[in-house]
C-alpha positions in Angstrom: 3.0 -14.0 11.7 4.3 -13.0 8.4 1.8 -13.0 5.5 2.7 -15.9 2.9 2.5 -15.7 -0.9 -1.0 -17.3 -1.3 -2.5 -14.1 0.7 -1.4 -11.8 -2.2 -2.6 -14.3 -4.7 -6.5 -13.6 -3.9 -8.5 -11.4 -5.7 -7.2 -7.7 -5.6 -10.4 -6.5 -3.7 -10.4 -9.2 -1.2 -6.5 -8.5 -0.4 -7.0 -4.8 -0.3 -9.9 -5.3 2.5 -7.8 -8.1 4.2 -4.9 -6.1 4.6 -6.7 -3.6 7.0 -5.5 -4.2 10.6 -2.4 -6.0 9.6 1.0 -4.7 10.2 3.6 -3.3 7.6 7.0 -3.9 8.7 10.3 -2.1 7.2 13.5 -3.4 8.4 16.4 -0.8 7.8 19.9 -0.3 8.8 18.7 2.8 10.9 16.1 0.5 12.6 12.8 -1.0 12.0 9.4 0.7 11.4 6.0 -0.8 12.1 2.5 0.5 11.3 -1.0 -1.0 11.3 -2.5 -0.7 7.8 -5.5 1.6 8.0 -6.2 2.7 4.4 -5.8 0.7 0.9 -6.8 1.1 -2.8 -7.1 -1.8 -5.4 -6.4 -1.6 -8.9 -7.8 -4.4 -10.6 -6.2 -5.4 -13.9 -5.6 -3.8 -17.5 -9.3 -3.1 -17.8 -8.9 -0.7 -14.8 -8.6 3.0 -16.3 -7.1 4.3 -13.0 -4.6 1.7 -13.0 -0.9 2.1 -14.3 -1.3 -1.2 -16.4 -4.4 0.1 -18.3 -2.1 1.2 -21.1 -0.3 -2.0 -21.3 3.3 -3.3 -20.1 6.0 -0.6 -19.6 9.4 -0.6 -17.7 7.7 1.4 -15.0 4.8 -1.1 -14.4 6.6 -4.3 -15.4 6.3 -5.7 -11.7 2.5 -5.4 -11.9 2.6 -8.0 -14.3 4.8 -10.3 -12.1 3.9 -12.8 -9.7 1.9 -11.9 -6.5 3.6 -10.8 -3.3 6.2 -8.5 -4.4 6.5 -4.6 -3.9 5.6 -2.4 -6.9 7.2 1.3 -5.9 6.8 4.1 -8.1 7.6 7.9 -8.1 4.9 10.6 -8.4 5.2 14.1 -9.0 9.0 13.4 -9.3 9.5 13.2 -5.9 7.2 10.9 -3.8 7.3 7.3 -3.8 4.2 5.1 -3.6 4.0 1.3 -2.2 1.8 -1.2 -3.9 1.5 -5.0 -3.3 1.2 -7.2 -6.7 -1.4 -9.4 -6.3 -3.5 -12.2 -8.4 -1.9 -14.4 -10.8 1.2 -13.8 -12.8 0.6 -11.8 -16.1 -2.6 -10.3 -14.7 -1.6 -6.8 -13.6 -3.3 -6.0 -10.4 -2.0 -4.4 -7.1 -3.0 -2.6 -4.0 -1.9 0.7 -2.9 -1.0 1.1 0.8 -2.6 4.6 1.4 -2.1 5.0 5.1 -1.0 3.2 8.3 -1.0 4.0 12.0 2.5 4.3 13.5 3.3 1.5 16.0 7.1 1.1 16.3 9.9 3.3 15.3 8.4 6.4 15.9 11.6 8.3 16.6 12.6 7.3 12.9 9.3 8.3 11.5 9.4 11.6 13.2 12.8 12.5 12.2 12.3 11.4 8.4 8.7 13.4 8.3 9.7 16.2 10.6 6.3 16.4 12.4 5.4 16.0 15.9 1.9 14.9 14.7 1.6 11.1 15.2 -1.6 10.9 13.2 0.3 12.7 10.1 3.3 10.7 10.0 2.1 8.1 7.4 -1.4 9.2 6.4 -1.0 9.2 2.7 1.0 7.1 0.3 3.9 9.6 0.0 4.0 10.4 3.7 3.9 6.7 4.3 7.0 5.9 2.1 8.9 8.9 3.8 8.3 7.6 7.4 9.3 4.0 6.3 12.3 4.8 4.2 10.5 3.2 1.2 12.1 4.2 -1.9 12.7 2.9 -5.7 15.4 0.5 -4.4 12.3 -1.8 -3.0 10.7 -1.7 -6.5 10.4 -5.6 -6.9 11.1 -6.4 -3.0 9.7 -9.7 -2.2 7.1 -9.3 0.6 7.9 -12.7 1.8 11.3 -11.7 2.4 13.2 -10.0 5.4 13.3 -6.1 4.4 9.6 -5.3 3.6 6.6 -7.6 4.7 3.4 -7.5 6.3 2.2 -9.7 9.6 -1.0 -10.5 11.0 -0.7 -9.9 14.7 -4.1 -9.5 16.7 -7.3 -10.4 15.4 -9.6 -7.4 15.5 -12.8 -6.3 13.9 -13.7 -2.9 13.1 -16.2 -1.1 10.3 -14.8 -0.7 7.0 -15.8 2.0 4.4 -15.7 1.3 0.7 -15.3 4.7 -1.3 -14.0 6.0 -4.6 -10.3 6.1 -4.8 -8.5 9.2 -4.6 -6.8 11.5 -7.5 -8.2 9.3 -10.5 -10.5 11.8 -12.0 -8.8 10.9 -15.4 -10.2 7.4 -15.3 -13.9 7.8 -16.5 -16.4 5.6 -15.0 -13.6 3.9 -13.0 -12.9 6.9 -10.9 -16.3 6.2 -9.0 -15.5 2.5 -8.4 -15.7 2.0 -4.6 -12.1 0.2 -4.6 -10.6 2.3 -1.7 -11.0 0.6 1.9 -10.5 2.3 5.3 -11.1 1.9 8.9 -14.1 4.0 9.6 -13.2 6.9 11.9 -9.6 6.1 12.3 -7.6 9.2 12.8 -4.5 8.2 10.6 -6.8 7.6 7.4 -5.6 10.1 4.7 -9.0 11.6 3.8 -12.3 10.5 5.1 
């Protein structure tokens, strides 16, 4: 069942935790890719010094200020895209970064795009995930309740969740140590344990 808009309207930390075990689907002309979300990071508003919104609204981060349930895709290092889901109420800039998924369907496409035979390394990091799923800047602002990019709740499973500091945000002062990164404990597709 596809997640509805109200799922994304919840507090960002709750969304980040609840996304674990859900399935990311990307429909593409080449075919569909599907992966179970195993790692996320929460970015919780303008006060969060690790967030793109901490310096105010810009053309780059504008979608973070919009309504919940839309994609915020941006480029890092001038070459890798990162996929985020906008959360909470319109005007409050918050989002969840999708850090890693376990590939489930469309593995042939993922292998071709990533050029690695190792299934655990196809989408175990935000840039790798976007390469494997053909997620680029054209999906910035995509409706997560639409048909190109969305999340489904499939099977109900329980697993231990680890809360840890986020990755690569050493510039964020005390915010770098906030336990806003969530992952399924012991999962081989997590980017960093």
